[in-house]
Structures are given as structure tokens and as C-alpha cells.
SELUMGU-918062 format. One record per residue (C-alpha): y negated, x, z negated; residue number from 1; residue in one letter. Coordinates in nm, 2 decimals. Example, Ala and Ser with C-alpha at 12.3 -4.5 7.8 and 13.67 -1.06 7.14 Angstrom:
<sites>
+--------+--------+--------+-----+----+
!      v !      u !      w !   i ! aa !
+--------+--------+--------+-----+----+
!   0.45 !   1.23 !  -0.78 !   1 !  A !
!   0.11 !   1.37 !  -0.71 !   2 !  S !
+--------+--------+--------+-----+----+
</sites>
This chain:
<sites>
+--------+--------+--------+-----+----+
!      v !      u !      w !   i ! aa !
+--------+--------+--------+-----+----+
!  -1.83 !   0.25 !  -0.57 !   1 !  M !
!  -2.11 !   0.01 !  -0.31 !   2 !  K !
!  -2.12 !   0.35 !  -0.11 !   3 !  I !
!  -1.76 !   0.43 !  -0.10 !   4 !  L !
!  -1.67 !   0.06 !  -0.01 !   5 !  E !
!  -1.91 !  -0.02 !   0.25 !   6 !  K !
!  -1.70 !   0.25 !   0.41 !   7 !  Y !
!  -1.39 !   0.12 !   0.35 !   8 !  I !
!  -1.58 !  -0.22 !   0.50 !   9 !  N !
!  -1.68 !  -0.06 !   0.82 !  10 !  E !
!  -1.47 !  -0.08 !   1.06 !  11 !  Q !
!  -1.60 !   0.05 !   1.37 !  12 !  K !
!  -1.94 !   0.22 !   1.17 !  13 !  K !
!  -1.75 !   0.58 !   0.99 !  14 !  Y !
!  -1.52 !   0.77 !   1.12 !  15 !  S !
!  -1.17 !   0.74 !   1.01 !  16 !  E !
!  -1.21 !   1.13 !   0.81 !  17 !  L !
!  -1.53 !   0.95 !   0.63 !  18 !  S !
!  -1.30 !   0.64 !   0.54 !  19 !  K !
!  -1.07 !   0.89 !   0.44 !  20 !  N !
!  -1.28 !   1.04 !   0.22 !  21 !  Q !
!  -1.38 !   0.70 !   0.08 !  22 !  A !
!  -1.03 !   0.64 !  -0.01 !  23 !  I !
!  -0.95 !   0.93 !  -0.16 !  24 !  I !
!  -1.24 !   0.92 !  -0.39 !  25 !  M !
!  -1.22 !   0.57 !  -0.47 !  26 !  I !
!  -0.90 !   0.64 !  -0.63 !  27 !  G !
!  -1.00 !   0.96 !  -0.81 !  28 !  A !
!  -1.29 !   0.79 !  -0.97 !  29 !  L !
!  -1.08 !   0.42 !  -1.02 !  30 !  A !
!  -0.96 !   0.58 !  -1.35 !  31 !  N !
!  -1.17 !   0.61 !  -1.56 !  32 !  F !
!  -1.40 !   0.32 !  -1.41 !  33 !  L !
!  -1.42 !   0.05 !  -1.77 !  34 !  D !
!  -1.24 !  -0.27 !  -1.78 !  35 !  N !
!  -1.50 !  -0.46 !  -1.59 !  36 !  A !
!  -1.57 !  -0.30 !  -1.31 !  37 !  S !
!  -1.24 !  -0.18 !  -1.20 !  38 !  Q !
!  -1.13 !  -0.61 !  -1.20 !  39 !  K !
!  -1.44 !  -0.56 !  -0.94 !  40 !  K !
!  -1.24 !  -0.35 !  -0.68 !  41 !  L !
!  -0.97 !  -0.60 !  -0.60 !  42 !  I !
!  -1.18 !  -0.66 !  -0.27 !  43 !  N !
!  -1.21 !  -0.36 !  -0.18 !  44 !  T !
!  -0.74 !  -0.36 !  -0.32 !  45 !  F !
!  -0.72 !  -0.62 !  -0.05 !  46 !  E !
!  -0.93 !  -0.43 !   0.22 !  47 !  K !
!  -0.70 !  -0.14 !   0.17 !  48 !  M !
!  -0.39 !  -0.34 !   0.22 !  49 !  L !
!  -0.52 !  -0.48 !   0.53 !  50 !  D !
!  -0.63 !  -0.14 !   0.63 !  51 !  L !
!  -0.27 !   0.00 !   0.64 !  52 !  L !
!  -0.23 !  -0.24 !   0.98 !  53 !  N !
!  -0.47 !   0.10 !   1.12 !  54 !  S !
!  -0.34 !   0.31 !   1.38 !  55 !  P !
!  -0.39 !   0.60 !   1.16 !  56 !  S !
!  -0.17 !   0.78 !   0.99 !  57 !  E !
!  -0.40 !   0.99 !   0.79 !  58 !  L !
!  -0.56 !   0.66 !   0.65 !  59 !  I !
!  -0.22 !   0.45 !   0.56 !  60 !  R !
!  -0.11 !   0.82 !   0.35 !  61 !  Q !
!  -0.38 !   0.86 !   0.18 !  62 !  S !
!  -0.41 !   0.43 !   0.13 !  63 !  I !
!  -0.07 !   0.49 !  -0.03 !  64 !  C !
!  -0.19 !   0.75 !  -0.22 !  65 !  R !
!  -0.41 !   0.52 !  -0.36 !  66 !  V !
!  -0.26 !   0.17 !  -0.44 !  67 !  I !
!   0.00 !   0.30 !  -0.71 !  68 !  P !
!  -0.37 !   0.32 !  -0.93 !  69 !  Q !
!  -0.50 !   0.03 !  -0.81 !  70 !  L !
!  -0.20 !  -0.17 !  -0.81 !  71 !  A !
!  -0.23 !  -0.08 !  -1.26 !  72 !  R !
!  -0.56 !  -0.35 !  -1.24 !  73 !  F !
!  -0.38 !  -0.58 !  -1.09 !  74 !  F !
!  -0.07 !  -0.69 !  -1.14 !  75 !  E !
!  -0.03 !  -1.04 !  -1.05 !  76 !  D !
!  -0.20 !  -1.03 !  -0.73 !  77 !  K !
!  -0.01 !  -0.64 !  -0.66 !  78 !  S !
!   0.29 !  -0.83 !  -0.75 !  79 !  R !
!   0.20 !  -1.12 !  -0.46 !  80 !  K !
!   0.12 !  -0.86 !  -0.25 !  81 !  F !
!   0.43 !  -0.68 !  -0.26 !  82 !  L !
!   0.62 !  -0.99 !  -0.20 !  83 !  D !
!   0.38 !  -1.11 !   0.09 !  84 !  D !
!   0.48 !  -0.74 !   0.23 !  85 !  H !
!   0.84 !  -0.71 !   0.15 !  86 !  M !
!   0.80 !  -1.09 !   0.40 !  87 !  K !
!   0.66 !  -0.86 !   0.70 !  88 !  I !
!   0.90 !  -0.58 !   0.61 !  89 !  L !
!   1.19 !  -0.84 !   0.70 !  90 !  K !
!   1.08 !  -1.07 !   0.94 !  91 !  E !
!   0.79 !  -0.84 !   1.13 !  92 !  S !
!   0.91 !  -0.70 !   1.47 !  93 !  Q !
!   0.56 !  -0.44 !   1.48 !  94 !  D !
!   0.68 !  -0.11 !   1.44 !  95 !  D !
!   0.29 !  -0.03 !   1.35 !  96 !  K !
!   0.30 !  -0.34 !   1.06 !  97 !  V !
!   0.62 !  -0.27 !   1.00 !  98 !  I !
!   0.54 !   0.10 !   0.92 !  99 !  R !
!   0.21 !  -0.04 !   0.73 ! 100 !  G !
!   0.38 !  -0.26 !   0.50 ! 101 !  S !
!   0.63 !   0.03 !   0.44 ! 102 !  A !
!   0.35 !   0.23 !   0.26 ! 103 !  Y !
!   0.24 !  -0.08 !   0.07 ! 104 !  A !
!   0.62 !  -0.16 !  -0.09 ! 105 !  V !
!   0.59 !   0.27 !  -0.16 ! 106 !  S !
!   0.27 !   0.22 !  -0.31 ! 107 !  G !
!   0.26 !  -0.07 !  -0.53 ! 108 !  I !
!   0.62 !  -0.01 !  -0.64 ! 109 !  I !
!   0.52 !   0.28 !  -0.80 ! 110 !  K !
!   0.16 !   0.12 !  -0.93 ! 111 !  G !
!   0.40 !  -0.10 !  -1.15 ! 112 !  L !
!   0.64 !   0.11 !  -1.25 ! 113 !  G !
!   0.97 !   0.14 !  -1.26 ! 114 !  M !
!   0.97 !  -0.22 !  -1.56 ! 115 !  V !
!   0.89 !  -0.41 !  -1.26 ! 116 !  N !
!   1.09 !  -0.29 !  -1.02 ! 117 !  M !
!   1.40 !  -0.44 !  -1.29 ! 118 !  K !
!   1.17 !  -0.79 !  -1.37 ! 119 !  D !
!   1.14 !  -0.80 !  -0.98 ! 120 !  M !
!   1.50 !  -0.73 !  -0.90 ! 121 !  D !
!   1.32 !  -0.54 !  -0.63 ! 122 !  L !
!   1.68 !  -0.25 !  -0.56 ! 123 !  L !
!   1.89 !  -0.56 !  -0.54 ! 124 !  N !
!   1.56 !  -0.77 !  -0.26 ! 125 !  T !
!   1.51 !  -0.39 !  -0.05 ! 126 !  T !
!   1.86 !  -0.28 !  -0.01 ! 127 !  H !
!   1.93 !  -0.67 !   0.11 ! 128 !  N !
!   1.63 !  -0.63 !   0.37 ! 129 !  H !
!   1.78 !  -0.36 !   0.49 ! 130 !  C !
!   2.11 !  -0.41 !   0.54 ! 131 !  F !
!   2.06 !  -0.72 !   0.75 ! 132 !  T !
!   1.72 !  -0.67 !   0.92 ! 133 !  K !
!   1.86 !  -0.41 !   1.21 ! 134 !  H !
!   2.18 !  -0.34 !   1.35 ! 135 !  A !
!   2.06 !   0.04 !   1.25 ! 136 !  D !
!   2.07 !   0.03 !   0.86 ! 137 !  P !
!   1.91 !   0.39 !   0.93 ! 138 !  M !
!   1.64 !   0.29 !   1.08 ! 139 !  L !
!   1.49 !   0.04 !   0.84 ! 140 !  S !
!   1.59 !   0.31 !   0.51 ! 141 !  L !
!   1.38 !   0.49 !   0.77 ! 142 !  I !
!   1.08 !   0.25 !   0.74 ! 143 !  H !
!   1.08 !   0.19 !   0.40 ! 144 !  I !
!   1.17 !   0.62 !   0.22 ! 145 !  S !
!   0.90 !   0.74 !   0.47 ! 146 !  E !
!   0.58 !   0.63 !   0.29 ! 147 !  P !
!   0.76 !   0.84 !  -0.12 ! 148 !  T !
!   0.94 !   1.08 !   0.07 ! 149 !  R !
!   0.76 !   1.49 !   0.00 ! 150 !  P !
!   0.56 !   1.60 !   0.18 ! 151 !  R !
!   0.61 !   1.95 !   0.36 ! 152 !  L !
+--------+--------+--------+-----+----+
</sites>
């Protein structure tokens, strides 16, 4: 796992494709690790959430697919990240940041599951964010729903 984490942590040294493959491998291997090893992935989880602001759509999509698997291991941290990214969605004006946060929110919600959505009242919060941020509510809905749409 340390070798794969190195691909994610070093910004300039590795190509986009290498980082993408490392992200996918970490997500696939995370389910087979014991509890002690899974807890060591917290730094990788945080780094992946930071990488969502990268310009690479390929990396964003890969991270969005991996975040649900990692969010299950770090429920408390995931809730904190979810709150932070919901705040970013509401306040940010930068399209790249909004897009990255939308990927983070969709991945974390998927990882935490429906029970936590009800506990955290995420449906009302998301509805309020969508219809108060932009003059055009469809623009906000597109940002939030895009990461969860099925790929063709």
C-alpha cells in the first residue's frame, strides 16, 4: 500500500494515468485489509479528497468511485469532510472547486449509506443548497448530481 500511496502523494513526479491506476488499486485492496491496516489509510483518504480539486476529470471520477469504500472505514472523519464540502458547495464561486466538492459529497454520501443520510438530514440540506445558491437551480442540481449519474 505504501507504494501506491506514493503515487498519490507526489504531485509532479507521476503521470495522471499512474495516479488514476493507483487510486483504483487502493480502492480495490482496501476491502481486503484488516482493521489496523484500514485505519492507516486516513492520510490517503484525505489526500484523495484534496486531489478532487485537480483539473483531471479522470482522477476525479476514479476518486469518486473509491471514496465510498474508504468512507466506511472513517465514519467520523467522513461526516466532517461531508460538512466541509457541503459548505464549499454553498459558498464557493470557483467552478473547479465546486465540481470537486460535488464529487466528494456524492462519494461520501454513498459510502455512509442511507441511514446516515436520514440522521444528518442531508436531503433537506442539499435541497436548500440547490435552491439558494444560484439564480438558476438547475445549474446547482447539475453540479451535485453529475458524479452520481450512470456512465454510458
